[in-house]
N, C-alpha and C positions, 0 to 999 in steps of 0.2 A: 697237436702241441701238448707238452704234458706239462701238468700243473707245478709251479716253481718249489723247488724242495723246501726253500726258509723264504716266507714272505718279506725277511729283514733283508736276504740279499738282494730280493728284487729292487726293494725301495734304494738299497744303495747302489744297484747297477743304473736304475733311473736318475739318481743325484749324480753319479758319473758322465751319463751320458749329456745330461744337461747342463752341466758345467762344462763339458767337453765341447758341447755347440755353442755355448756362450762365448767360449776363449774364440773358437774359430770365428764367429761372428764379429768380435772385435779386430782380431788380426788383419781378418779380411776388409774389413771397413777401412783400416789404416793403409793396407795396400790398393785399394781402388781410390782412396785420397790422394793418396802420393801419386798412383799412377796418372788418372785423368786430373786432378787439380794444379800437381808440378808440372805434368808434361803437356797438357793440352789447355786448362782453362788458364791457368795464371802464368802461362809462358811467355806473355809480353812483358808481364812486370818482372819475373823473374830473368829475361834476357838484358835487363839493364844492369845485371851483375855478372861479372867474369868470374871467372875461377883465376885465381892469381897462379902467375907462371905458364898458362895453359892458353889465355886466348879465348876459350871456349865461354860462352855465354850459359850462364847456369839454368835457362830454360830449356836450351838444346841438348845439356848434358842430362838433365832429370828426363828429358823424352828418350833418350837413345840407351842410358846407361842407369840414371839412378833409380827407376822403378825396378828395375833387375837387381841392384844391390840391397835394396830396400827389401824385396821379396825374399832375397835369401836369407837375409839377417832376421826376417820373422820365421823363416823357417827352422831358424836357430833358436830363438824365442821359442817356437812352440814345442821344440825338442825338450827343452829345458822345464818347461811349465808341465808338461804332459809326463816327464820324469818323476817332477815334483809329485804331481796329482796321482799317478800311480803309488807310490809309497802311500800317500795319505789313505787311499782306498784300498791298500793291501793287494795290489795287483801286480802279478809277476808276470815276464814273458817266459814262453816256453823255451828252457834252454837248450832242449834237443832239437830245433830246426836251426 
């Protein structure tokens, strides 16, 4: 392993990855809470609510579809946050690939 060319660059890289891991932890916690919480643990309470026009119980919907929608939304949120963070840290994607 070669020594870093610039100690400040190494500190920025560590700060970048620390922030990235914190964002991932928060987003995965939200997904876990929605998947397990709404789809399994609180399904009986949510089943008392029906989705208007469909007749589906809300707990059933979260167990079958809701957690997938939340996951896709969280992917979009992650992309937006990382794009902003890349600009903040001055990181550019390789435009040749």
